[in-house]
C-alpha positions in Angstrom: 47.5 48.3 -95.8 47.9 45.1 -93.9 49.5 42.3 -95.8 48.4 38.8 -94.7 51.2 36.6 -93.7 51.7 33.5 -95.9 50.1 30.4 -94.6 52.5 27.9 -92.9 53.2 24.8 -95.0 51.1 21.8 -93.9 52.5 18.4 -93.5 50.4 15.6 -94.8 50.2 12.9 -92.2 47.0 11.1 -93.2 44.2 9.9 -90.9 44.6 9.9 -87.1 45.3 6.8 -85.1 41.7 6.0 -84.4 40.8 6.3 -88.1 43.8 4.2 -89.0 42.8 1.4 -86.5 39.3 1.4 -88.0 40.8 1.2 -91.5 43.0 -1.7 -90.6 40.0 -3.5 -89.0 38.0 -2.9 -92.1 40.7 -4.4 -94.3 41.1 -7.6 -92.2 37.5 -8.1 -91.4 36.6 -8.1 -95.1 38.9 -11.1 -95.6 37.2 -14.5 -95.4 40.6 -16.1 -94.5 40.6 -14.3 -91.1 37.4 -16.0 -90.0 38.6 -19.4 -91.3 41.8 -19.1 -89.3 40.1 -18.0 -86.1 37.6 -20.8 -86.3 40.4 -23.2 -87.0 42.3 -21.9 -83.9 39.2 -22.5 -81.7 38.7 -26.0 -83.1 42.4 -26.9 -82.8 42.9 -25.5 -79.3 39.8 -26.9 -77.7 39.8 -30.1 -79.7 43.4 -31.1 -78.9 42.9 -30.1 -75.2 39.9 -32.5 -75.1 41.8 -35.3 -76.8 44.7 -35.0 -74.3 42.2 -35.2 -71.4 40.5 -38.2 -73.0 43.8 -40.0 -73.3 44.7 -39.2 -69.7 41.3 -40.3 -68.3 41.2 -43.5 -70.4 44.7 -44.6 -69.3 44.5 -43.4 -65.7 44.3 -46.8 -64.2 47.4 -47.9 -66.1 49.6 -45.0 -64.9 52.1 -45.6 -62.1 51.5 -43.9 -58.8 54.4 -41.5 -59.6 52.8 -40.6 -62.9 49.4 -40.0 -61.3 51.0 -37.7 -58.7 52.8 -35.7 -61.4 49.6 -35.1 -63.4 48.5 -31.5 -63.2 44.9 -31.0 -64.2 45.3 -27.3 -65.1 48.2 -27.7 -67.6 46.6 -30.9 -68.9 43.3 -29.2 -69.8 45.2 -26.3 -71.5 47.4 -28.7 -73.5 45.8 -27.7 -76.8 46.4 -23.9 -76.4 50.0 -24.0 -77.9 48.6 -25.6 -81.0 46.0 -22.8 -81.3 48.9 -20.4 -81.0 50.4 -21.7 -84.1 47.3 -20.9 -86.1 47.2 -17.4 -84.5 50.8 -16.9 -85.5 49.8 -17.5 -89.1 47.0 -14.9 -88.7 49.4 -12.3 -87.2 52.0 -12.8 -89.9 49.6 -12.8 -92.8 47.8 -9.6 -91.7 51.0 -7.8 -92.3 53.0 -9.7 -94.9 50.0 -10.2 -97.2 50.0 -6.4 -98.0 53.6 -6.7 -99.2 53.0 -9.8 -101.3 49.9 -8.2 -102.9 51.4 -4.7 -103.3 48.6 -3.1 -101.2 51.2 -1.7 -98.8 52.0 1.0 -101.4 48.4 2.2 -101.3 48.4 2.1 -97.5 51.5 4.2 -97.2 50.2 6.6 -99.8 47.0 7.2 -97.8 48.9 7.3 -94.5 52.5 8.6 -94.9 53.0 8.2 -91.2 54.4 4.7 -91.3 54.7 4.2 -87.6 51.1 5.0 -87.2 50.2 2.3 -89.7 52.4 -0.2 -87.9 51.0 0.7 -84.5 47.4 0.4 -85.8 48.2 -3.1 -87.1 49.6 -3.9 -83.6 46.4 -2.8 -81.9 44.1 -4.7 -84.3 46.1 -7.9 -84.1 46.3 -7.7 -80.3 42.5 -7.1 -80.0 41.6 -10.0 -82.3 44.0 -12.3 -80.6 42.7 -11.4 -77.1 39.1 -11.9 -78.2 39.5 -15.3 -79.7 42.0 -16.5 -77.1 39.5 -16.0 -74.3 37.2 -18.5 -76.1 40.0 -20.9 -76.6 41.4 -20.8 -73.1 38.1 -21.0 -71.3 36.7 -23.6 -73.7 39.8 -25.8 -73.3 39.7 -25.6 -69.5 36.0 -26.3 -69.2 36.0 -29.1 -71.8 39.1 -30.7 -70.3 37.9 -30.6 -66.7 34.5 -32.1 -67.8 36.3 -35.0 -69.5 38.7 -35.6 -66.6 35.8 -35.7 -64.2 34.2 -38.6 -66.0 36.8 -41.0 -64.6 37.0 -41.6 -60.8 40.3 -40.7 -59.2 41.5 -38.3 -61.8 42.3 -35.0 -60.2 40.4 -32.0 -61.5 40.4 -28.2 -60.9 37.8 -25.5 -60.5 37.5 -22.0 -61.8 37.2 -21.0 -58.1 40.9 -22.0 -57.5 43.4 -19.2 -57.5 45.9 -21.2 -59.5 43.3 -21.8 -62.2 42.4 -18.2 -62.3 46.1 -17.2 -62.7 46.7 -19.8 -65.4 43.7 -18.7 -67.4 44.5 -15.0 -67.0 48.2 -15.5 -68.0 47.3 -17.7 -70.9 44.8 -15.1 -72.1 46.9 -12.0 -71.6 50.0 -13.6 -73.2 48.1 -14.9 -76.2 49.1 -12.0 -78.5 52.8 -12.6 -77.8 53.7 -14.8 -80.8 51.2 -13.3 -83.2 52.6 -9.8 -82.5 56.2 -11.0 -82.9 55.1 -12.8 -86.1 53.5 -9.6 -87.3 56.7 -7.6 -86.6 58.7 -10.3 -88.5 56.3 -10.0 -91.3 57.1 -6.3 -91.6 60.8 -7.0 -91.2 61.2 -9.9 -93.6 58.3 -8.9 -95.9 57.7 -12.6 -96.5 54.9 -14.8 -95.1 56.9 -18.0 -95.2 60.1 -16.6 -93.7 58.2 -14.8 -90.9 56.2 -17.9 -89.9 59.2 -20.1 -90.0 61.3 -17.7 -87.9 58.4 -17.3 -85.3 57.9 -21.0 -85.0 61.7 -21.3 -84.6 61.5 -19.0 -81.5 58.9 -21.4 -80.0 60.3 -24.8 -80.8 64.0 -24.5 -81.3 64.9 -23.6 -77.6 62.9 -26.6 -76.4 64.6 -29.0 -78.9 68.2 -27.9 -78.5 68.1 -26.2 -75.1 68.8 -29.4 -73.1 71.8 -30.2 -75.3 73.6 -27.0 -74.4 75.7 -26.3 -71.4 73.9 -25.2 -68.2 75.2 -21.6 -68.5 73.5 -21.3 -71.9 70.3 -22.8 -70.6 70.2 -20.4 -67.5 71.4 -17.2 -69.2 70.3 -17.4 -72.8 67.7 -20.1 -73.6 65.6 -19.2 -70.6 65.0 -15.7 -72.0 63.5 -16.9 -75.2 59.8 -16.0 -75.4 58.4 -19.5 -75.2 60.4 -20.3 -72.0 59.4 -17.0 -70.4 55.7 -17.6 -71.1 56.1 -21.2 -69.7 57.5 -19.7 -66.5 54.4 -17.5 -66.2 52.0 -20.4 -66.9 53.8 -22.8 -64.6 51.5 -22.6 -61.6 51.9 -26.1 -60.3 55.6 -26.8 -60.6 58.7 -24.7 -61.1 61.0 -27.4 -62.3 61.1 -26.1 -65.9 61.1 -22.4 -65.1 64.3 -20.5 -64.4 62.6 -17.0 -64.4 60.4 -15.5 -61.7 57.0 -14.4 -62.8 57.9 -10.6 -62.8 61.1 -11.3 -64.8 59.2 -13.5 -67.2 56.6 -10.8 -67.8 59.2 -8.2 -68.4 61.0 -10.5 -70.8 57.8 -11.0 -72.9 57.2 -7.3 -73.0 60.8 -6.6 -74.1 60.5 -9.2 -76.9 57.4 -7.4 -78.3 58.9 -4.0 -77.9 62.2 -5.0 -79.5 60.6 -6.7 -82.5 58.4 -3.7 -83.3 61.3 -1.3 -82.7 63.3 -3.1 -85.4 60.3 -3.2 -87.7 59.7 0.5 -87.1 63.3 1.4 -88.0 63.3 -0.7 -91.2 59.9 0.6 -92.2 61.1 4.2 -92.1 64.4 3.4 -93.9 62.9 1.4 -96.8 61.1 2.7 -99.8 57.9 0.9 -98.7 
């Protein structure tokens, strides 16, 4: 008589990555706050870019010849994008940290014991949402800004056919998830919305505030590798005065920031109870 071998024990890992991504999207798309934040990001980004261009066009005749030469139409028309980034940082952080504050993270981890899969699914959803809305913000800011600058004779403008414009828009769009993803990772690390937002904003603004006060060695070898400076180096198509990194080095630096932040979040997520 043949005796059937005992069945091998199964490991419960929960839904696959595709199902987990859909689950994360279902959770965030059902929250009205997401749509409010995305609408606010569009209004802030395009609105401030337009206001900057209005200020430049209206005061053009009062600028000195040196100031007129230093004006760069591409960066001027994208001047509101960093302000939209602040709103998107809040979005990225809250999409992760809100589960900790509400206690929903316990249910998520019960359904999907594979914690790294949950974290990666959140990364995918946040990146996709950020890329989608940032395309609207970047293109809208550029088109609105150039239309306003063109209303005043003598103000330099740029065209979408220009290679520098294409590069600036592409870089601004592709790098848009940088701070929201870092913020999301910090949300998982700190498990606090306020702390994660404050820390992420510190990475953006503190290097610019204190960087010029530090010795040149610090500026060249430490401050320049902060994510905000690396992104500026990529966006800087018209002047290289503020950029110490080459474009390839800046791109690698940005990728390493995201990888490092999520690596730390992954380690802590596996070590903690939740």
